[in-house]
PLY file of the C-alpha trace (Angstrom):
ply
format ascii 1.0
element vertex 260
property float x
property float y
property float z
element edge 259
property int vertex1
property int vertex2
end_header
-15.52 25.76 -19.35
-13.48 22.27 -18.76
-15.87 19.22 -18.80
-14.77 17.44 -15.08
-16.11 14.24 -15.34
-12.65 12.31 -13.39
-9.69 13.65 -10.94
-6.80 12.50 -12.19
-3.90 11.82 -9.41
-0.54 10.89 -9.84
2.03 10.49 -6.77
5.81 10.59 -7.57
8.57 11.58 -5.75
9.64 14.97 -5.19
11.42 16.75 -8.17
8.99 14.77 -10.55
5.52 16.53 -10.55
6.51 19.33 -13.55
8.02 16.90 -16.33
4.25 14.84 -15.48
2.33 18.04 -15.71
4.15 19.20 -19.20
3.24 15.81 -20.47
-0.03 16.23 -19.06
-0.99 19.32 -21.18
0.74 17.70 -24.14
-2.03 15.26 -23.79
-3.86 17.93 -23.45
-4.95 19.34 -19.99
-4.96 22.31 -19.07
-3.27 22.40 -15.72
-3.37 20.94 -12.31
-2.08 21.45 -9.17
0.92 19.63 -7.31
0.59 18.77 -3.71
3.51 18.27 -1.28
3.53 15.24 0.53
5.12 12.24 2.24
5.88 8.58 1.85
5.79 6.44 4.39
7.77 3.49 4.58
7.82 0.21 4.85
10.99 -1.57 6.67
12.84 -2.23 9.58
16.29 -1.62 8.72
14.48 2.48 8.00
12.48 2.10 10.70
15.49 1.95 13.02
17.62 4.60 11.13
14.76 6.94 11.50
14.03 7.31 8.12
10.02 6.94 7.93
9.39 9.17 5.61
9.39 9.71 1.68
9.34 13.00 0.38
6.38 12.79 -2.46
4.53 14.75 -4.55
0.39 14.50 -5.19
-0.69 16.06 -8.90
-4.63 16.31 -10.02
-5.57 17.14 -12.71
-9.96 17.85 -13.85
-10.60 16.41 -16.75
-13.07 14.53 -19.00
-12.85 10.65 -19.29
-11.55 10.47 -22.76
-8.58 13.12 -21.10
-7.69 10.71 -18.08
-7.84 7.69 -20.26
-5.26 9.14 -22.04
-2.99 10.52 -19.21
-3.75 6.94 -17.81
-2.10 5.27 -21.21
0.58 7.80 -22.01
1.69 8.66 -18.30
2.02 4.85 -17.48
3.92 3.85 -20.51
6.28 7.29 -20.38
7.36 7.04 -16.68
6.91 3.15 -16.09
4.25 3.26 -13.21
4.05 -0.40 -13.50
7.65 -0.81 -12.05
7.64 -0.35 -8.31
8.38 2.49 -6.18
8.12 4.31 -9.71
4.64 6.12 -8.71
1.07 6.02 -8.95
-2.12 7.23 -10.93
-5.27 6.93 -9.96
-8.54 8.56 -11.20
-12.04 9.50 -8.93
-15.22 10.04 -10.49
-16.28 13.69 -10.68
-19.69 13.33 -11.01
-22.82 14.51 -9.33
-24.53 11.42 -7.95
-28.58 10.63 -7.34
-30.38 11.29 -4.11
-31.67 7.98 -3.60
-30.74 5.04 -1.18
-29.46 2.88 -3.81
-27.22 -0.81 -2.90
-24.13 -1.13 -4.52
-23.71 -3.74 -6.95
-20.86 -5.65 -6.14
-20.42 -7.06 -9.93
-19.92 -2.67 -10.42
-17.71 -1.72 -7.46
-14.61 -0.36 -7.94
-11.85 -2.52 -7.68
-9.93 -0.22 -5.66
-10.74 3.05 -3.07
-9.18 5.99 -1.88
-9.37 6.36 2.07
-9.16 9.63 3.32
-8.07 10.32 6.79
-7.94 14.03 8.54
-6.61 13.85 12.21
-4.23 16.82 14.04
-0.90 17.20 13.16
0.93 14.52 14.65
-1.64 10.90 14.62
-1.08 10.41 10.97
1.86 7.83 12.26
-1.23 6.05 13.98
-3.28 6.35 11.18
-1.18 4.59 9.25
-0.41 1.82 11.96
-3.95 0.96 12.13
-3.92 0.89 8.53
-1.60 -1.75 8.03
-2.88 -3.55 10.86
-5.52 -3.99 8.51
-4.28 -5.12 5.39
-3.11 -1.84 3.60
0.47 -1.83 2.67
1.37 1.60 3.38
0.04 5.68 3.01
0.56 9.17 1.52
0.78 12.20 3.71
-0.23 16.01 3.33
-0.02 18.14 5.41
-3.16 21.34 6.19
-4.62 23.47 7.65
-8.20 23.40 9.65
-10.74 26.03 8.43
-14.56 26.35 10.03
-13.80 25.71 13.63
-13.18 27.75 16.72
-9.35 29.21 17.07
-7.59 30.10 20.56
-6.72 33.48 20.52
-3.41 34.69 22.59
-3.50 38.20 21.95
-3.46 39.07 19.00
-2.23 35.63 18.19
-4.73 33.39 15.70
-3.56 29.90 15.88
-5.52 27.79 13.44
-5.15 23.97 14.43
-2.35 21.60 12.19
-4.05 18.78 10.36
-2.68 15.57 8.42
-4.36 14.11 5.72
-3.68 10.81 5.12
-4.07 8.99 1.38
-4.63 5.18 1.50
-5.53 3.72 -2.08
-6.71 0.19 -1.64
-8.63 -2.68 -2.50
-12.00 -3.19 -2.78
-12.14 -5.75 -0.20
-9.81 -4.73 2.21
-12.09 -0.93 2.36
-14.43 -1.79 5.37
-11.48 -3.79 7.53
-9.31 -0.56 7.01
-11.95 2.09 7.39
-13.17 0.33 10.95
-9.74 0.04 11.89
-8.64 3.48 11.55
-12.20 4.93 13.18
-11.78 2.49 16.65
-8.02 3.38 16.90
-8.01 6.94 16.03
-11.54 7.11 17.90
-12.94 9.43 14.79
-16.80 8.60 16.75
-16.01 11.44 19.61
-16.14 14.99 18.30
-12.60 16.69 16.96
-10.69 13.57 16.81
-10.82 13.72 12.85
-12.80 12.32 9.92
-12.86 9.56 7.43
-14.09 8.70 4.24
-13.51 6.50 1.07
-13.66 7.32 -2.85
-14.07 4.87 -5.27
-11.03 4.93 -8.07
-12.08 4.16 -11.30
-9.37 3.17 -13.08
-5.16 2.88 -11.38
-1.94 2.15 -12.37
1.48 1.72 -10.72
-0.45 -0.40 -7.47
2.02 -3.47 -7.04
0.25 -5.82 -4.73
0.83 -8.70 -2.85
4.61 -8.22 -3.90
6.79 -10.06 -1.14
10.66 -11.85 -1.51
10.27 -15.12 -1.01
12.71 -16.56 2.23
15.85 -18.96 1.31
13.80 -21.70 2.99
11.55 -21.52 0.79
13.57 -21.14 -2.64
13.44 -24.98 -4.50
16.34 -24.12 -6.39
19.01 -23.84 -2.77
16.42 -26.26 -1.47
17.43 -29.41 -4.77
21.35 -28.26 -4.63
21.28 -28.22 -0.71
19.58 -31.38 -1.49
21.64 -32.80 -4.19
24.97 -31.95 -2.74
24.00 -33.57 0.95
22.98 -36.87 -1.07
26.59 -38.91 -0.74
26.76 -37.85 2.91
23.45 -38.34 3.21
23.49 -42.00 2.02
27.16 -43.01 3.38
24.76 -41.73 7.27
21.85 -44.18 6.08
24.82 -46.97 5.48
25.96 -45.92 8.48
22.38 -46.13 10.45
21.95 -49.73 8.21
25.07 -51.42 9.55
24.71 -50.64 12.91
21.29 -52.06 13.09
21.46 -55.80 13.12
19.73 -57.84 10.54
17.33 -59.95 11.32
19.46 -63.05 10.68
22.09 -62.02 12.82
19.84 -61.08 15.56
17.71 -64.43 16.09
21.87 -66.20 15.32
22.54 -64.19 18.91
19.28 -64.79 20.52
20.26 -68.69 19.90
23.86 -68.56 21.33
22.50 -66.66 23.98
19.36 -69.49 24.83
22.17 -71.72 24.16
0 1
1 2
2 3
3 4
4 5
5 6
6 7
7 8
8 9
9 10
10 11
11 12
12 13
13 14
14 15
15 16
16 17
17 18
18 19
19 20
20 21
21 22
22 23
23 24
24 25
25 26
26 27
27 28
28 29
29 30
30 31
31 32
32 33
33 34
34 35
35 36
36 37
37 38
38 39
39 40
40 41
41 42
42 43
43 44
44 45
45 46
46 47
47 48
48 49
49 50
50 51
51 52
52 53
53 54
54 55
55 56
56 57
57 58
58 59
59 60
60 61
61 62
62 63
63 64
64 65
65 66
66 67
67 68
68 69
69 70
70 71
71 72
72 73
73 74
74 75
75 76
76 77
77 78
78 79
79 80
80 81
81 82
82 83
83 84
84 85
85 86
86 87
87 88
88 89
89 90
90 91
91 92
92 93
93 94
94 95
95 96
96 97
97 98
98 99
99 100
100 101
101 102
102 103
103 104
104 105
105 106
106 107
107 108
108 109
109 110
110 111
111 112
112 113
113 114
114 115
115 116
116 117
117 118
118 119
119 120
120 121
121 122
122 123
123 124
124 125
125 126
126 127
127 128
128 129
129 130
130 131
131 132
132 133
133 134
134 135
135 136
136 137
137 138
138 139
139 140
140 141
141 142
142 143
143 144
144 145
145 146
146 147
147 148
148 149
149 150
150 151
151 152
152 153
153 154
154 155
155 156
156 157
157 158
158 159
159 160
160 161
161 162
162 163
163 164
164 165
165 166
166 167
167 168
168 169
169 170
170 171
171 172
172 173
173 174
174 175
175 176
176 177
177 178
178 179
179 180
180 181
181 182
182 183
183 184
184 185
185 186
186 187
187 188
188 189
189 190
190 191
191 192
192 193
193 194
194 195
195 196
196 197
197 198
198 199
199 200
200 201
201 202
202 203
203 204
204 205
205 206
206 207
207 208
208 209
209 210
210 211
211 212
212 213
213 214
214 215
215 216
216 217
217 218
218 219
219 220
220 221
221 222
222 223
223 224
224 225
225 226
226 227
227 228
228 229
229 230
230 231
231 232
232 233
233 234
234 235
235 236
236 237
237 238
238 239
239 240
240 241
241 242
242 243
243 244
244 245
245 246
246 247
247 248
248 249
249 250
250 251
251 252
252 253
253 254
254 255
255 256
256 257
257 258
258 259
C-alpha cells in the first residue's frame, strides 16, 4: 500500500511527460497520471497572431513527503526548471484535516496556493482575464466533462456538459484578490456557473515572479552613454546660451547709454 501524504505535480511542454515519469520512477515513484492541458500566453504579438495557447502536459504523482522532496530536488536539477519556460513543479498536501474551526496562522501559511476554477467550456479565457487583472501571471487549462448534473436528452443521444478546469499557482498575498475577482466577474455565485477553490502548496519550483525586461529609458548604461556623447553638444548649447545672454556689466553699460 502506497503511503500518500502529498500530491506532486509537474507542468511541462507537450511531449516531455514520459521522460519525467521515467525519472520519477527511478526516484521511487510507483507511477503517475498524465493530463493534457494548455498554457496561456501573455504576449501582445502572440495575441494578435491568435497564438494564445501552448500545449502542456500535467503529471500528477502521489507519494510520501520524503518521495516528493526527492522528486523536487532531482527533477528540478535534471530538467532545469529554474530556467524560464522550462516547467514548474509543486506539491499539494494530501492529508485529513481536523473538523475544527481553526484560523490559519500567517507564519505557517503556505507561500503559494493552487487556485482551481471549474467552468463551462469556453469561459476559461474570461477566467484567465479576470485572474490577470487581479495580479496572476497566467494559468493552465485542462478540458473535462461534467458529471452528476442533469443531462439533455435528444432521442437516444445523451449530451454531457463540457467543462474547463483552470489551474493557477499564485503567491499567498494574491490568492484572495484573484479568487474574488474570478468569483465576481464570472458570477460563480449563481447556480450552474461554476466553482472555485484554493489548495495550499507545500513546495514549488520553477516559479518566476516579478521578472520584467527593463525599458530602454530605464537602462542606466544607455543613459550614461547618451549623456557622454551629448556632452560637447550640450556644452556648446550652454555656451551659446550663455553668450547670447547679456552679462550684468554689459546690461548696465547699455542702460547707461540709453539714459544718457
